[in-house]
Biopython code that builds the backbone (N, CA, C, O; Angstrom):
import numpy as np
from Bio.PDB.StructureBuilder import StructureBuilder

atoms = [
    (1, "MET", "N", (27.100, -88.117, 29.557)),
    (1, "MET", "CA", (26.087, -87.077, 29.576)),
    (1, "MET", "C", (25.554, -86.890, 28.152)),
    (1, "MET", "O", (26.341, -86.654, 27.236)),
    (2, "PRO", "N", (24.230, -86.991, 27.945)),
    (2, "PRO", "CA", (23.676, -86.867, 26.594)),
    (2, "PRO", "C", (23.750, -85.428, 26.079)),
    (2, "PRO", "O", (23.648, -84.461, 26.835)),
    (3, "LYS", "N", (23.932, -85.332, 24.760)),
    (3, "LYS", "CA", (23.976, -84.000, 24.148)),
    (3, "LYS", "C", (22.558, -83.442, 24.032)),
    (3, "LYS", "O", (21.609, -84.176, 23.760)),
    (4, "VAL", "N", (22.433, -82.146, 24.241)),
    (4, "VAL", "CA", (21.155, -81.476, 24.090)),
    (4, "VAL", "C", (21.036, -81.049, 22.636)),
    (4, "VAL", "O", (21.896, -80.337, 22.118)),
    (5, "LYS", "N", (19.971, -81.486, 21.981)),
    (5, "LYS", "CA", (19.778, -81.154, 20.573)),
    (5, "LYS", "C", (19.276, -79.712, 20.458)),
    (5, "LYS", "O", (18.317, -79.319, 21.121)),
    (6, "LYS", "N", (19.933, -78.947, 19.619)),
    (6, "LYS", "CA", (19.576, -77.550, 19.434)),
    (6, "LYS", "C", (18.373, -77.450, 18.498)),
    (6, "LYS", "O", (18.360, -78.053, 17.425)),
    (7, "ILE", "N", (17.366, -76.687, 18.910)),
    (7, "ILE", "CA", (16.167, -76.501, 18.096)),
    (7, "ILE", "C", (16.368, -75.253, 17.235)),
    (7, "ILE", "O", (16.604, -74.169, 17.769)),
    (8, "PRO", "N", (16.274, -75.394, 15.885)),
    (8, "PRO", "CA", (16.471, -74.230, 15.014)),
    (8, "PRO", "C", (15.383, -73.177, 15.234)),
    (8, "PRO", "O", (14.197, -73.497, 15.309)),
    (9, "GLN", "N", (15.802, -71.934, 15.335)),
    (9, "GLN", "CA", (14.896, -70.819, 15.543)),
    (9, "GLN", "C", (14.856, -69.954, 14.288)),
    (9, "GLN", "O", (15.881, -69.763, 13.632)),
    (10, "ARG", "N", (13.689, -69.433, 13.954)),
    (10, "ARG", "CA", (13.519, -68.529, 12.830)),
    (10, "ARG", "C", (12.641, -67.364, 13.281)),
    (10, "ARG", "O", (11.863, -67.490, 14.226)),
    (11, "MET", "N", (12.777, -66.216, 12.586)),
    (11, "MET", "CA", (12.003, -65.038, 12.929)),
    (11, "MET", "C", (10.785, -64.913, 12.020)),
    (11, "MET", "O", (10.897, -65.027, 10.800)),
    (12, "CYS", "N", (9.639, -64.681, 12.614)),
    (12, "CYS", "CA", (8.412, -64.442, 11.867)),
    (12, "CYS", "C", (8.484, -63.041, 11.268)),
    (12, "CYS", "O", (8.795, -62.080, 11.972)),
    (13, "VAL", "N", (8.198, -62.919, 9.963)),
    (13, "VAL", "CA", (8.250, -61.602, 9.329)),
    (13, "VAL", "C", (7.073, -60.735, 9.756)),
    (13, "VAL", "O", (7.107, -59.521, 9.557)),
    (14, "GLY", "N", (6.035, -61.325, 10.337)),
    (14, "GLY", "CA", (4.882, -60.556, 10.792)),
    (14, "GLY", "C", (5.101, -59.925, 12.148)),
    (14, "GLY", "O", (5.080, -58.701, 12.278)),
    (15, "CYS", "N", (5.313, -60.750, 13.163)),
    (15, "CYS", "CA", (5.432, -60.245, 14.541)),
    (15, "CYS", "C", (6.878, -60.011, 14.975)),
    (15, "CYS", "O", (7.115, -59.461, 16.050)),
    (16, "GLN", "N", (7.843, -60.420, 14.158)),
    (16, "GLN", "CA", (9.264, -60.219, 14.434)),
    (16, "GLN", "C", (9.738, -60.963, 15.682)),
    (16, "GLN", "O", (10.678, -60.521, 16.342)),
    (17, "GLU", "N", (9.099, -62.089, 16.011)),
    (17, "GLU", "CA", (9.502, -62.897, 17.164)),
    (17, "GLU", "C", (10.229, -64.150, 16.702)),
    (17, "GLU", "O", (9.899, -64.721, 15.662)),
    (18, "MET", "N", (11.216, -64.573, 17.476)),
    (18, "MET", "CA", (11.930, -65.808, 17.204)),
    (18, "MET", "C", (11.113, -66.975, 17.755)),
    (18, "MET", "O", (10.695, -66.970, 18.913)),
    (19, "LYS", "N", (10.897, -67.976, 16.897)),
    (19, "LYS", "CA", (10.130, -69.145, 17.298)),
    (19, "LYS", "C", (10.770, -70.383, 16.689)),
    (19, "LYS", "O", (11.551, -70.270, 15.745)),
    (20, "PRO", "N", (10.451, -71.571, 17.216)),
    (20, "PRO", "CA", (10.983, -72.798, 16.608)),
    (20, "PRO", "C", (10.521, -72.938, 15.155)),
    (20, "PRO", "O", (9.375, -72.643, 14.818)),
    (21, "LYS", "N", (11.428, -73.387, 14.323)),
    (21, "LYS", "CA", (11.180, -73.501, 12.887)),
    (21, "LYS", "C", (9.952, -74.353, 12.573)),
    (21, "LYS", "O", (9.215, -74.042, 11.638)),
    (22, "LYS", "N", (9.723, -75.409, 13.330)),
    (22, "LYS", "CA", (8.604, -76.323, 13.092)),
    (22, "LYS", "C", (7.241, -75.665, 13.277)),
    (22, "LYS", "O", (6.255, -76.116, 12.693)),
    (23, "GLU", "N", (7.170, -74.594, 14.088)),
    (23, "GLU", "CA", (5.898, -73.923, 14.357)),
    (23, "GLU", "C", (5.515, -72.932, 13.268)),
    (23, "GLU", "O", (4.370, -72.481, 13.227)),
    (24, "LEU", "N", (6.438, -72.585, 12.394)),
    (24, "LEU", "CA", (6.210, -71.536, 11.409)),
    (24, "LEU", "C", (5.902, -72.090, 10.027)),
    (24, "LEU", "O", (6.224, -73.237, 9.716)),
    (25, "ILE", "N", (5.272, -71.260, 9.202)),
    (25, "ILE", "CA", (4.986, -71.591, 7.807)),
    (25, "ILE", "C", (6.068, -70.943, 6.956)),
    (25, "ILE", "O", (6.354, -69.756, 7.111)),
    (26, "ARG", "N", (6.671, -71.719, 6.056)),
    (26, "ARG", "CA", (7.742, -71.201, 5.203)),
    (26, "ARG", "C", (7.182, -70.847, 3.836)),
    (26, "ARG", "O", (6.477, -71.636, 3.207)),
    (27, "VAL", "N", (7.516, -69.625, 3.386)),
    (27, "VAL", "CA", (7.201, -69.178, 2.038)),
    (27, "VAL", "C", (8.540, -69.066, 1.330)),
    (27, "VAL", "O", (9.472, -68.464, 1.862)),
    (28, "VAL", "N", (8.649, -69.640, 0.130)),
    (28, "VAL", "CA", (9.936, -69.719, -0.547)),
    (28, "VAL", "C", (9.861, -69.127, -1.950)),
    (28, "VAL", "O", (8.872, -69.297, -2.664)),
    (29, "LYS", "N", (10.929, -68.428, -2.325)),
    (29, "LYS", "CA", (11.108, -67.980, -3.713)),
    (29, "LYS", "C", (12.052, -68.983, -4.346)),
    (29, "LYS", "O", (13.228, -69.046, -3.988)),
    (30, "THR", "N", (11.543, -69.767, -5.284)),
    (30, "THR", "CA", (12.322, -70.832, -5.913)),
    (30, "THR", "C", (13.353, -70.250, -6.878)),
    (30, "THR", "O", (13.254, -69.081, -7.251)),
    (31, "PRO", "N", (14.333, -71.044, -7.284)),
    (31, "PRO", "CA", (15.313, -70.563, -8.268)),
    (31, "PRO", "C", (14.679, -70.124, -9.589)),
    (31, "PRO", "O", (15.290, -69.364, -10.341)),
    (32, "GLU", "N", (13.458, -70.593, -9.882)),
    (32, "GLU", "CA", (12.745, -70.174, -11.094)),
    (32, "GLU", "C", (11.967, -68.886, -10.868)),
    (32, "GLU", "O", (11.201, -68.475, -11.741)),
    (33, "SER", "N", (12.144, -68.235, -9.711)),
    (33, "SER", "CA", (11.488, -66.977, -9.322)),
    (33, "SER", "C", (9.979, -67.098, -9.164)),
    (33, "SER", "O", (9.247, -66.153, -9.457)),
    (34, "THR", "N", (9.515, -68.236, -8.709)),
    (34, "THR", "CA", (8.107, -68.383, -8.356)),
    (34, "THR", "C", (7.994, -68.408, -6.833)),
    (34, "THR", "O", (8.897, -68.879, -6.141)),
    (35, "ILE", "N", (6.885, -67.901, -6.326)),
    (35, "ILE", "CA", (6.658, -67.855, -4.885)),
    (35, "ILE", "C", (5.703, -68.988, -4.524)),
    (35, "ILE", "O", (4.633, -69.116, -5.121)),
    (36, "GLU", "N", (6.087, -69.807, -3.549)),
    (36, "GLU", "CA", (5.283, -70.960, -3.138)),
    (36, "GLU", "C", (5.275, -71.073, -1.623)),
    (36, "GLU", "O", (6.175, -70.582, -0.942)),
    (37, "VAL", "N", (4.235, -71.734, -1.106)),
    (37, "VAL", "CA", (4.198, -72.099, 0.309)),
    (37, "VAL", "C", (4.889, -73.445, 0.423)),
    (37, "VAL", "O", (4.474, -74.418, -0.207)),
    (38, "ASP", "N", (5.939, -73.502, 1.221)),
    (38, "ASP", "CA", (6.749, -74.707, 1.358)),
    (38, "ASP", "C", (6.225, -75.551, 2.515)),
    (38, "ASP", "O", (6.402, -75.204, 3.683)),
    (39, "ILE", "N", (5.586, -76.649, 2.179)),
    (39, "ILE", "CA", (4.998, -77.525, 3.200)),
    (39, "ILE", "C", (6.078, -78.305, 3.939)),
    (39, "ILE", "O", (5.997, -78.470, 5.156)),
    (40, "THR", "N", (7.094, -78.789, 3.213)),
    (40, "THR", "CA", (8.137, -79.611, 3.825)),
    (40, "THR", "C", (9.153, -78.792, 4.608)),
    (40, "THR", "O", (9.757, -79.296, 5.555)),
    (41, "GLY", "N", (9.349, -77.530, 4.221)),
    (41, "GLY", "CA", (10.348, -76.692, 4.873)),
    (41, "GLY", "C", (11.746, -76.941, 4.354)),
    (41, "GLY", "O", (12.719, -76.469, 4.941)),
    (42, "LYS", "N", (11.860, -77.686, 3.247)),
    (42, "LYS", "CA", (13.171, -78.039, 2.727)),
    (42, "LYS", "C", (13.359, -77.690, 1.257)),
    (42, "LYS", "O", (14.377, -78.058, 0.673)),
    (43, "SER", "N", (12.411, -76.992, 0.644)),
    (43, "SER", "CA", (12.527, -76.631, -0.771)),
    (43, "SER", "C", (13.697, -75.679, -0.980)),
    (43, "SER", "O", (14.023, -74.868, -0.113)),
    (44, "ALA", "N", (14.321, -75.796, -2.146)),
    (44, "ALA", "CA", (15.452, -74.930, -2.472)),
    (44, "ALA", "C", (14.945, -73.524, -2.746)),
    (44, "ALA", "O", (13.874, -73.342, -3.327)),
    (45, "GLY", "N", (15.716, -72.537, -2.328)),
    (45, "GLY", "CA", (15.367, -71.150, -2.597)),
    (45, "GLY", "C", (15.420, -70.308, -1.352)),
    (45, "GLY", "O", (15.723, -70.789, -0.260)),
    (46, "ARG", "N", (15.118, -69.033, -1.539)),
    (46, "ARG", "CA", (15.132, -68.063, -0.441)),
    (46, "ARG", "C", (13.826, -68.166, 0.332)),
    (46, "ARG", "O", (12.748, -68.093, -0.259)),
    (47, "GLY", "N", (13.911, -68.331, 1.618)),
    (47, "GLY", "CA", (12.718, -68.534, 2.428)),
    (47, "GLY", "C", (12.438, -67.415, 3.406)),
    (47, "GLY", "O", (13.342, -66.694, 3.829)),
    (48, "ALA", "N", (11.172, -67.282, 3.761)),
    (48, "ALA", "CA", (10.723, -66.370, 4.803)),
    (48, "ALA", "C", (9.692, -67.128, 5.626)),
    (48, "ALA", "O", (9.004, -68.006, 5.105)),
    (49, "TYR", "N", (9.583, -66.799, 6.892)),
    (49, "TYR", "CA", (8.734, -67.562, 7.806)),
    (49, "TYR", "C", (7.633, -66.690, 8.394)),
    (49, "TYR", "O", (7.833, -65.506, 8.667)),
    (50, "LEU", "N", (6.462, -67.304, 8.585)),
    (50, "LEU", "CA", (5.307, -66.642, 9.167)),
    (50, "LEU", "C", (4.698, -67.523, 10.249)),
    (50, "LEU", "O", (4.667, -68.747, 10.124)),
    (51, "CYS", "N", (4.215, -66.886, 11.314)),
    (51, "CYS", "CA", (3.442, -67.608, 12.329)),
    (51, "CYS", "C", (2.113, -68.014, 11.711)),
    (51, "CYS", "O", (1.622, -67.329, 10.814)),
    (52, "PRO", "N", (1.528, -69.097, 12.164)),
    (52, "PRO", "CA", (0.215, -69.496, 11.632)),
    (52, "PRO", "C", (-0.927, -68.707, 12.280)),
    (52, "PRO", "O", (-1.918, -69.293, 12.715)),
    (53, "ARG", "N", (-0.787, -67.382, 12.345)),
    (53, "ARG", "CA", (-1.811, -66.512, 12.938)),
    (53, "ARG", "C", (-2.211, -65.449, 11.925)),
    (53, "ARG", "O", (-1.386, -64.984, 11.138)),
    (54, "GLU", "N", (-3.477, -65.074, 11.952)),
    (54, "GLU", "CA", (-4.025, -64.080, 11.026)),
    (54, "GLU", "C", (-3.352, -62.719, 11.208)),
    (54, "GLU", "O", (-3.100, -62.017, 10.229)),
    (55, "GLU", "N", (-3.057, -62.341, 12.466)),
    (55, "GLU", "CA", (-2.462, -61.027, 12.736)),
    (55, "GLU", "C", (-1.084, -60.894, 12.088)),
    (55, "GLU", "O", (-0.741, -59.841, 11.549)),
    (56, "CYS", "N", (-0.302, -61.964, 12.146)),
    (56, "CYS", "CA", (1.042, -61.933, 11.570)),
    (56, "CYS", "C", (0.977, -61.798, 10.053)),
    (56, "CYS", "O", (1.767, -61.066, 9.457)),
    (57, "LEU", "N", (0.045, -62.497, 9.437)),
    (57, "LEU", "CA", (-0.106, -62.391, 7.987)),
    (57, "LEU", "C", (-0.527, -60.983, 7.595)),
    (57, "LEU", "O", (-0.024, -60.435, 6.614)),
    (58, "GLN", "N", (-1.447, -60.395, 8.352)),
    (58, "GLN", "CA", (-1.895, -59.037, 8.043)),
    (58, "GLN", "C", (-0.757, -58.015, 8.186)),
    (58, "GLN", "O", (-0.636, -57.102, 7.369)),
    (59, "LYS", "N", (0.070, -58.168, 9.217)),
    (59, "LYS", "CA", (1.222, -57.281, 9.397)),
    (59, "LYS", "C", (2.218, -57.440, 8.257)),
    (59, "LYS", "O", (2.789, -56.457, 7.783)),
    (60, "ALA", "N", (2.426, -58.682, 7.815)),
    (60, "ALA", "CA", (3.358, -58.946, 6.728)),
    (60, "ALA", "C", (2.855, -58.356, 5.418)),
    (60, "ALA", "O", (3.649, -57.844, 4.629)),
    (61, "ILE", "N", (1.548, -58.418, 5.176)),
    (61, "ILE", "CA", (0.974, -57.855, 3.956)),
    (61, "ILE", "C", (1.012, -56.332, 4.006)),
    (61, "ILE", "O", (1.421, -55.684, 3.042)),
    (62, "LYS", "N", (0.590, -55.766, 5.122)),
    (62, "LYS", "CA", (0.504, -54.311, 5.248)),
    (62, "LYS", "C", (1.869, -53.643, 5.142)),
    (62, "LYS", "O", (2.009, -52.617, 4.476)),
    (63, "GLY", "N", (2.871, -54.213, 5.791)),
    (63, "GLY", "CA", (4.209, -53.627, 5.776)),
    (63, "GLY", "C", (5.074, -54.111, 4.623)),
    (63, "GLY", "O", (6.242, -53.737, 4.519)),
    (64, "ARG", "N", (4.495, -54.953, 3.742)),
    (64, "ARG", "CA", (5.223, -55.524, 2.603)),
    (64, "ARG", "C", (6.482, -56.259, 3.067)),
    (64, "ARG", "O", (7.479, -56.313, 2.348)),
    (65, "ARG", "N", (6.426, -56.818, 4.264)),
    (65, "ARG", "CA", (7.586, -57.489, 4.862)),
    (65, "ARG", "C", (7.939, -58.783, 4.141)),
    (65, "ARG", "O", (9.115, -59.119, 4.000)),
    (66, "LEU", "N", (6.933, -59.501, 3.690)),
    (66, "LEU", "CA", (7.171, -60.757, 2.981)),
    (66, "LEU", "C", (7.873, -60.490, 1.656)),
    (66, "LEU", "O", (8.799, -61.212, 1.284)),
    (67, "GLU", "N", (7.439, -59.459, 0.946)),
    (67, "GLU", "CA", (8.068, -59.097, -0.326)),
    (67, "GLU", "C", (9.511, -58.649, -0.126)),
    (67, "GLU", "O", (10.380, -58.972, -0.935)),
    (68, "LYS", "N", (9.765, -57.918, 0.934)),
    (68, "LYS", "CA", (11.128, -57.466, 1.224)),
    (68, "LYS", "C", (12.032, -58.632, 1.599)),
    (68, "LYS", "O", (13.193, -58.681, 1.192)),
    (69, "ALA", "N", (11.497, -59.567, 2.374)),
    (69, "ALA", "CA", (12.294, -60.717, 2.804)),
    (69, "ALA", "C", (12.654, -61.619, 1.628)),
    (69, "ALA", "O", (13.752, -62.172, 1.574)),
    (70, "LEU", "N", (11.717, -61.764, 0.681)),
    (70, "LEU", "CA", (11.956, -62.640, -0.462)),
    (70, "LEU", "C", (12.581, -61.901, -1.650)),
    (70, "LEU", "O", (13.002, -62.520, -2.627)),
    (71, "ARG", "N", (12.634, -60.575, -1.551)),
    (71, "ARG", "CA", (13.189, -59.743, -2.626)),
    (71, "ARG", "C", (12.477, -59.982, -3.953)),
    (71, "ARG", "O", (13.104, -60.096, -5.006)),
    (72, "HIS", "N", (11.147, -60.055, -3.873)),
    (72, "HIS", "CA", (10.346, -60.339, -5.066)),
    (72, "HIS", "C", (8.908, -59.904, -4.784)),
    (72, "HIS", "O", (8.460, -59.980, -3.640)),
    (73, "SER", "N", (8.179, -59.452, -5.805)),
    (73, "SER", "CA", (6.775, -59.102, -5.606)),
    (73, "SER", "C", (5.950, -60.393, -5.490)),
    (73, "SER", "O", (6.286, -61.420, -6.079)),
    (74, "ILE", "N", (4.877, -60.308, -4.726)),
    (74, "ILE", "CA", (4.070, -61.489, -4.442)),
    (74, "ILE", "C", (2.655, -61.251, -4.939)),
    (74, "ILE", "O", (2.068, -60.198, -4.692)),
    (75, "SER", "N", (2.107, -62.244, -5.646)),
    (75, "SER", "CA", (0.753, -62.125, -6.184)),
    (75, "SER", "C", (-0.284, -62.402, -5.091)),
    (75, "SER", "O", (0.026, -62.961, -4.039)),
    (76, "ASN", "N", (-1.513, -61.996, -5.373)),
    (76, "ASN", "CA", (-2.597, -62.212, -4.416)),
    (76, "ASN", "C", (-2.920, -63.688, -4.230)),
    (76, "ASN", "O", (-3.431, -64.081, -3.181)),
    (77, "GLU", "N", (-2.625, -64.515, -5.242)),
    (77, "GLU", "CA", (-2.907, -65.947, -5.122)),
    (77, "GLU", "C", (-2.099, -66.572, -3.975)),
    (77, "GLU", "O", (-2.600, -67.429, -3.247)),
    (78, "VAL", "N", (-0.859, -66.137, -3.827)),
    (78, "VAL", "CA", (-0.012, -66.672, -2.753)),
    (78, "VAL", "C", (-0.582, -66.263, -1.396)),
    (78, "VAL", "O", (-0.592, -67.065, -0.462)),
    (79, "PHE", "N", (-1.058, -65.016, -1.280)),
    (79, "PHE", "CA", (-1.662, -64.573, -0.027)),
    (79, "PHE", "C", (-2.937, -65.358, 0.277)),
    (79, "PHE", "O", (-3.222, -65.652, 1.438)),
    (80, "GLU", "N", (-3.703, -65.698, -0.759)),
    (80, "GLU", "CA", (-4.914, -66.508, -0.559)),
    (80, "GLU", "C", (-4.563, -67.914, -0.064)),
    (80, "GLU", "O", (-5.243, -68.453, 0.808)),
    (81, "VAL", "N", (-3.502, -68.506, -0.620)),
    (81, "VAL", "CA", (-3.055, -69.828, -0.169)),
    (81, "VAL", "C", (-2.619, -69.758, 1.295)),
    (81, "VAL", "O", (-2.915, -70.661, 2.078)),
    (82, "LEU", "N", (-1.925, -68.696, 1.658)),
    (82, "LEU", "CA", (-1.498, -68.526, 3.054)),
    (82, "LEU", "C", (-2.704, -68.394, 3.977)),
    (82, "LEU", "O", (-2.716, -68.978, 5.061)),
    (83, "LYS", "N", (-3.714, -67.639, 3.566)),
    (83, "LYS", "CA", (-4.918, -67.484, 4.390)),
    (83, "LYS", "C", (-5.609, -68.827, 4.583)),
    (83, "LYS", "O", (-6.107, -69.119, 5.670)),
    (84, "GLN", "N", (-5.641, -69.654, 3.523)),
    (84, "GLN", "CA", (-6.260, -70.967, 3.637)),
    (84, "GLN", "C", (-5.462, -71.867, 4.590)),
    (84, "GLN", "O", (-6.046, -72.655, 5.334)),
    (85, "ARG", "N", (-4.133, -71.748, 4.566)),
    (85, "ARG", "CA", (-3.286, -72.537, 5.460)),
    (85, "ARG", "C", (-3.519, -72.145, 6.925)),
    (85, "ARG", "O", (-3.409, -72.987, 7.816)),
    (86, "LEU", "N", (-3.838, -70.886, 7.170)),
    (86, "LEU", "CA", (-4.072, -70.435, 8.536)),
    (86, "LEU", "C", (-5.360, -71.013, 9.101)),
    (86, "LEU", "O", (-5.449, -71.260, 10.304)),
    (87, "VAL", "N", (-6.344, -71.230, 8.264)),
    (87, "VAL", "CA", (-7.633, -71.767, 8.718)),
    (87, "VAL", "C", (-7.486, -73.206, 9.167)),
    (87, "VAL", "O", (-8.138, -73.614, 10.128)),
    (88, "LYS", "N", (-6.642, -73.993, 8.497)),
    (88, "LYS", "CA", (-6.478, -75.424, 8.805)),
    (88, "LYS", "C", (-5.776, -75.666, 10.102)),
    (88, "LYS", "O", (-5.570, -76.817, 10.487)),
]
sb = StructureBuilder()
sb.init_structure("model")
sb.init_model(0)
sb.init_chain("A")
sb.init_seg("    ")
for serial, (resi, resn, name, xyz) in enumerate(atoms, 1):
    if name == "N":
        sb.init_residue(resn, " ", resi, " ")
    sb.init_atom(name, np.array(xyz, "f"), 0.0, 1.0, " ", f" {name:<3s}", serial, name[0])
structure = sb.get_structure()
């Protein structure tokens, strides 16, 4: 009998729903304390996940959920990069 591969689940900081890790965008605070959008999903550091939807990003910005999850303040440039990623 073949083994069933477990799909990793992560919670979106915007809508608070559990979704497969591959569907979400990862934002990471690197060991150098910089905030980046992690394209590969494997960068070292503390990560937070967002759905690729405008509503989730707005909820995360309004409630400061992304900053709380990463334990660091986030500049507007990072939010602009996230908005551009949502359009693609």
